C-alpha positions as CSV (number, residue, x, y, z in Angstrom):
1,X,-0.8,17.3,23.2
2,X,0.1,18.1,19.6
3,X,-1.0,16.3,16.4
4,X,0.0,16.7,12.8
5,X,-2.6,18.0,10.3
6,X,-2.6,19.1,6.7
7,X,-4.4,22.1,5.1
8,X,-5.2,22.3,1.4
9,X,-4.7,25.4,-0.7
10,X,-7.7,27.1,-2.3
11,X,-7.0,25.3,-5.6
12,X,-6.6,21.9,-3.8
13,X,-3.3,21.4,-5.5
14,X,-0.9,22.1,-2.7
15,X,-1.1,20.9,0.9
16,X,0.7,22.3,4.0
17,X,1.5,20.2,7.0
18,X,1.1,21.8,10.5
19,X,1.3,20.7,14.1
20,X,-1.7,21.8,16.1
21,X,-2.5,21.6,19.8
22,X,-5.3,19.2,20.6
23,X,-7.9,19.3,23.3
24,X,-8.2,16.5,25.8
25,X,-10.0,13.5,24.3
26,X,-13.6,13.0,25.5
27,X,-14.7,9.9,27.5
28,X,-14.3,6.7,25.5
29,X,-17.8,5.4,24.6
30,X,-19.5,2.5,23.0
31,X,-17.2,0.6,20.6
32,X,-14.4,3.0,20.7
33,X,-10.9,2.4,22.1
34,X,-8.4,5.0,23.5
35,X,-5.0,4.2,22.3
36,X,-1.5,5.3,23.3
37,X,0.3,5.4,19.9
38,X,3.8,3.8,19.9
39,X,4.4,4.0,16.1
40,X,2.7,5.5,13.0
41,X,3.8,4.9,9.4
42,X,3.6,7.6,6.8
43,X,1.8,7.3,3.5
44,X,0.8,9.6,0.6
45,X,-2.5,11.4,1.2
46,X,-5.1,10.9,-1.6
47,X,-6.5,14.5,-1.6
48,X,-8.5,13.7,-4.8
49,X,-10.4,10.9,-3.0
50,X,-11.1,13.1,0.0
51,X,-12.5,15.8,-2.4
52,X,-14.7,13.2,-4.2
53,X,-16.1,12.0,-0.8
54,X,-17.0,15.6,0.0
55,X,-14.8,15.6,3.1
56,X,-14.2,19.2,3.7
57,X,-12.3,20.4,6.8
58,X,-10.0,23.3,7.6
59,X,-7.5,20.8,8.8
60,X,-7.3,17.1,8.0
61,X,-5.6,14.7,10.4
62,X,-2.4,13.0,9.2
63,X,-1.2,9.5,9.9
64,X,-3.4,6.4,9.8
65,X,-1.3,3.3,10.1
66,X,-0.8,3.0,13.8
67,X,0.4,0.5,16.5
68,X,0.0,1.1,20.2
69,X,-1.3,0.2,23.6
70,X,-5.0,0.2,24.7
71,X,-5.6,2.7,27.5
72,X,-9.4,2.7,27.8
73,X,-12.3,0.8,26.2
74,X,-15.9,1.8,25.7
75,X,-18.8,-0.1,27.3
76,X,-19.6,-2.0,24.1
77,X,-16.0,-3.1,23.2
78,X,-15.7,-6.8,23.0
79,X,-12.3,-7.6,21.4
80,X,-9.9,-5.6,23.6
81,X,-9.1,-4.6,27.1
82,X,-6.6,-2.1,28.6
83,X,-2.9,-2.9,28.1
84,X,-3.5,-4.9,24.9
85,X,-1.0,-4.2,22.1
86,X,-2.8,-3.5,18.9
87,X,-2.3,-2.4,15.3
88,X,-4.6,-1.0,12.6
89,X,-5.5,1.6,10.0
90,X,-7.5,4.6,11.0
91,X,-10.6,5.2,8.8
92,X,-10.6,8.0,6.2
93,X,-13.1,10.1,8.3
94,X,-11.1,9.8,11.5
95,X,-11.1,13.0,13.6
96,X,-7.8,12.0,15.2
97,X,-4.3,12.1,13.6
98,X,-2.3,8.9,14.0
99,X,0.7,11.3,14.4
100,X,-0.3,12.1,18.0
101,X,0.4,10.5,21.4
102,X,-3.2,9.4,22.0
103,X,-6.1,8.6,19.6
104,X,-9.6,7.2,19.6
105,X,-10.5,4.5,17.1
106,X,-13.4,2.1,16.6
107,X,-12.4,-1.5,17.7
108,X,-13.3,-2.8,14.2
109,X,-10.3,-1.1,12.7
110,X,-7.8,-2.9,15.1
111,X,-6.3,-6.3,15.6
112,X,-3.9,-7.6,18.2
113,X,-0.2,-7.1,17.5
114,X,1.9,-10.3,17.8
115,X,4.3,-10.2,20.8
116,X,7.4,-10.7,18.7
117,X,6.6,-8.0,16.2
118,X,8.0,-4.5,17.0
119,X,5.9,-1.3,17.0
120,X,7.6,0.1,13.9
121,X,7.3,-3.2,12.0
122,X,3.6,-3.5,12.8
123,X,2.8,0.1,11.7
124,X,5.2,0.0,8.8
125,X,3.7,-3.2,7.3
126,X,0.0,-3.1,7.8
127,X,-1.1,-0.8,4.9
128,X,1.2,-2.3,2.2
129,X,0.4,-5.8,3.6
130,X,-3.3,-5.2,3.1
131,X,-2.7,-3.8,-0.4
132,X,-0.6,-6.7,-1.5
133,X,-3.1,-9.2,0.1
134,X,-6.0,-7.5,-1.7
135,X,-4.2,-7.5,-5.1
136,X,-2.9,-11.1,-5.0
137,X,-5.6,-13.0,-3.2
138,X,-8.9,-11.1,-3.8
139,X,-8.3,-9.5,-7.2
140,X,-6.2,-12.0,-9.0
141,X,-6.7,-15.3,-7.1
142,X,-3.1,-16.2,-6.8
143,X,-2.3,-20.0,-6.5
144,X,0.8,-22.1,-6.5
145,X,2.6,-22.4,-9.9
146,X,1.3,-19.1,-11.3
147,X,3.7,-16.6,-12.8
148,X,3.5,-13.0,-11.4
149,X,5.0,-9.8,-12.7
150,X,5.4,-7.2,-10.0
151,X,6.4,-3.8,-11.2
152,X,8.8,-1.8,-9.2
153,X,9.5,-4.7,-6.8
154,X,12.0,-2.8,-4.7
155,X,9.4,-0.3,-3.4
156,X,8.0,-0.9,0.1
157,X,4.8,-2.2,-1.4
158,X,6.5,-4.2,-4.2
159,X,8.8,-6.0,-1.7
160,X,5.8,-7.3,0.4
161,X,3.9,-8.3,-2.7
162,X,6.9,-10.4,-3.9
163,X,7.2,-12.1,-0.5
164,X,3.5,-13.0,-0.4
165,X,3.7,-14.3,-4.0
166,X,6.7,-16.5,-3.1
167,X,4.9,-17.7,0.0
168,X,2.0,-18.9,-2.2
169,X,4.4,-20.8,-4.5
170,X,4.3,-18.4,-7.5
171,X,7.1,-17.7,-10.0
172,X,7.9,-14.0,-9.6
173,X,9.3,-11.6,-12.2
174,X,10.0,-8.0,-11.2
175,X,11.2,-4.7,-12.7
176,X,13.9,-2.5,-11.2
177,X,14.0,1.3,-11.7
178,X,17.7,1.7,-10.8
179,X,20.9,-0.3,-10.4
180,X,20.5,-0.1,-6.6
181,X,16.9,-1.6,-6.9
182,X,18.2,-4.3,-9.2
183,X,20.9,-5.4,-6.8
184,X,18.4,-5.3,-3.9
185,X,16.0,-7.6,-5.8
186,X,18.7,-10.0,-6.8
187,X,19.6,-10.5,-3.2
188,X,16.1,-11.4,-2.2
189,X,15.5,-15.0,-1.0
190,X,13.7,-17.0,-2.3
191,X,15.2,-15.7,-5.5
192,X,13.2,-13.9,-8.2
193,X,13.0,-15.7,-11.6
194,X,14.0,-12.6,-13.5
195,X,14.8,-9.0,-12.6
196,X,14.1,-6.7,-15.5
197,X,16.2,-3.5,-15.3
198,X,14.1,-0.7,-16.9
199,X,16.3,2.2,-15.7
200,X,17.9,2.9,-19.0
201,X,14.7,2.6,-21.1
202,X,16.2,0.1,-23.5
203,X,14.8,-3.1,-22.1
204,X,11.4,-4.2,-23.4
205,X,9.3,-5.6,-20.5
206,X,6.9,-7.6,-22.7
207,X,9.7,-9.3,-24.6
208,X,11.5,-10.2,-21.4
209,X,8.3,-11.7,-19.8
210,X,7.4,-13.7,-22.9
211,X,10.9,-15.0,-23.0
212,X,10.9,-16.0,-19.4
213,X,7.5,-17.8,-19.7
214,X,8.3,-19.6,-23.0
215,X,5.9,-17.3,-25.0
216,X,2.9,-18.2,-22.8
217,X,2.8,-14.8,-21.0
218,X,2.4,-14.2,-17.3
219,X,-0.7,-15.1,-15.3
220,X,-0.8,-12.0,-13.1
221,X,0.5,-8.5,-13.5
222,X,0.6,-6.0,-10.6
223,X,1.6,-2.6,-12.0
224,X,2.9,0.5,-10.3
225,X,1.3,2.8,-12.9
226,X,1.1,2.6,-16.7
227,X,1.7,4.9,-19.6
228,X,-1.6,5.6,-21.4
229,X,-0.3,7.5,-24.4
230,X,2.6,7.6,-26.8
231,X,6.0,9.0,-25.7
232,X,5.3,12.3,-27.4
233,X,2.1,13.0,-25.4
234,X,3.2,12.3,-21.9
235,X,5.7,14.0,-19.5
236,X,9.2,12.8,-20.1
237,X,9.8,12.1,-16.4
238,X,7.6,9.0,-16.5
239,X,8.6,7.5,-19.8
240,X,11.3,5.0,-19.2
241,X,10.0,3.8,-15.8
242,X,6.4,2.9,-16.7
243,X,5.3,0.3,-19.3
244,X,2.8,1.3,-21.9
245,X,-0.7,-0.3,-21.5
246,X,-0.2,-2.2,-24.7
247,X,3.0,-3.8,-23.3
248,X,1.0,-5.2,-20.3
249,X,-1.8,-6.5,-22.5
250,X,0.8,-8.2,-24.8
251,X,2.6,-9.9,-21.9
252,X,-0.6,-11.2,-20.3
253,X,-1.2,-14.9,-20.7
254,X,-4.5,-16.6,-21.5
255,X,-6.9,-16.1,-18.6
256,X,-4.5,-13.6,-17.1
257,X,-5.3,-11.0,-14.4
258,X,-4.0,-7.4,-14.7
259,X,-4.2,-5.6,-11.4
260,X,-3.7,-1.9,-11.9
261,X,-3.1,1.1,-9.7
262,X,-4.0,3.5,-12.5
263,X,-7.4,4.9,-11.6
264,X,-7.8,6.7,-14.9
265,X,-6.9,3.7,-17.1
266,X,-8.3,4.1,-20.6
267,X,-8.7,1.1,-22.9
268,X,-9.5,1.6,-26.6
269,X,-11.7,-1.0,-28.4
270,X,-8.6,-2.8,-29.9
271,X,-7.2,-3.1,-26.3
272,X,-10.5,-4.6,-25.1
273,X,-10.7,-6.9,-28.0
274,X,-7.2,-8.3,-27.3
275,X,-8.1,-8.8,-23.6
276,X,-11.3,-10.6,-24.8
277,X,-9.4,-12.9,-27.0
278,X,-7.1,-13.9,-24.1
279,X,-10.1,-14.2,-21.7
280,X,-8.1,-11.8,-19.4
281,X,-9.4,-9.5,-16.7
282,X,-8.6,-6.0,-15.4
283,X,-9.0,-5.2,-11.7
284,X,-8.4,-1.9,-10.0
285,X,-6.4,-1.8,-6.8
286,X,-8.1,0.9,-4.6
287,X,-6.2,1.4,-1.3
288,X,-9.5,2.3,0.4
289,X,-11.7,-0.4,-0.9
290,X,-12.2,-2.0,2.5
291,X,-12.6,1.3,4.2
292,X,-15.4,2.3,1.9
293,X,-17.4,-0.9,2.3
294,X,-18.7,-1.5,5.8
295,X,-20.3,-4.9,4.8
296,X,-16.9,-6.4,4.3
297,X,-15.6,-5.5,7.8
298,X,-15.2,-9.2,8.9
299,X,-13.2,-10.0,5.8
300,X,-11.0,-6.9,6.3
301,X,-10.2,-7.9,9.9
302,X,-9.2,-11.4,8.7
303,X,-6.8,-9.7,6.3
304,X,-5.3,-7.6,9.0
305,X,-4.8,-10.6,11.3
306,X,-3.2,-12.7,8.5
307,X,-0.8,-9.9,7.6
308,X,0.3,-9.6,11.2
309,X,0.7,-13.4,11.5
310,X,2.8,-13.6,8.3
311,X,4.9,-10.7,9.7
312,X,5.4,-12.5,13.0
313,X,6.6,-15.8,11.3
314,X,9.0,-14.0,8.9
315,X,7.0,-14.5,5.6
316,X,6.8,-10.7,5.3
317,X,10.0,-8.7,5.9
318,X,9.2,-5.0,5.4
319,X,11.6,-2.6,3.9
320,X,11.7,0.1,6.6
321,X,13.7,3.3,7.0
322,X,15.3,4.2,10.3
323,X,12.5,5.3,12.8
324,X,12.0,9.0,13.1
325,X,10.9,11.2,16.0
326,X,7.6,13.0,16.0
327,X,9.1,16.4,15.6
328,X,10.6,15.4,12.2
329,X,7.2,14.0,11.0
330,X,6.3,17.3,9.2
331,X,9.4,17.3,7.0
332,X,9.2,13.5,6.4
333,X,5.5,13.8,5.3
334,X,6.5,16.5,2.8
335,X,9.0,14.0,1.3
336,X,6.4,11.1,1.3
337,X,3.7,13.2,-0.3
338,X,6.0,14.0,-3.2
339,X,6.7,10.3,-3.5
340,X,10.4,10.8,-3.1
341,X,11.1,8.0,-0.6
342,X,11.7,4.3,-1.3
343,X,11.7,2.7,2.2
344,X,8.7,3.0,4.5
345,X,8.9,5.9,6.9
346,X,7.7,5.3,10.4
347,X,7.5,7.7,13.3
348,X,8.3,6.1,16.7
349,X,7.0,7.6,19.9
């Protein structure tokens, strides 16, 4: 039985993906579940976080968003039984790769998969669903009537965030990084209040948002990265796609919430003073926040269940690529790790 792993170079800058033969899994004990994997979604690996957590291995397992069938349960398992269909996200310290036919996982990382949801839909939605849910419900307290700017709305994550915001009755504004993205966003239903095409670098995001909100500014901003410095001080490849931090502060309304994915965000005193005058807040969207906090496990399971429920009733409609076989997972992960894909890649077993 083979599984996909990655190995870091001595400088920790480059990673190599390799298939390795795995030994037979030990007997399933305690709260652990043995799972036959039916689908596993691919996401970028945060090697910096792994290094910060002092997680050093020769080979790290690859693939964490899984859906599958329960084969065996440990003696202390209370939520599942053999033949249950489940979905979940493997923990950071999992010894098993999701890109393998059979894995072991603690029951607290799994929830039941709704019957009408396919394997690929379940695996391809769960991570971005949790991220969007965390950003909109826990970090920015979205409520009906609020205005939300979702940057790069045509990405797999952005699409789910837009759908959840619409479901809550929000007014959604989004940016598009290409003509194709713009056309995709304009076709979404319910329709987006305004699609801002930033692909040519000429449109000013702050001006467009202030115009759309009658000068009041938006209530919630969910970015996809920000520019921290002037155009002359940053790589040209990022310039016309990412807004400057000052733009986001400008377009925020009174009491607004800025949810950022920029882990190294730097705010100067004038920036902080402007946020203070608006009574605005900044929150950081950490993908692993639930994973790193065991005391929040019950709340995390509620999020997983709600994401699956919204997927089953059509509130969430993920943007998935065509399913790929396991033998193509190595090449596909190399593309995902370089952030070159738009739709979610899912390996189907």
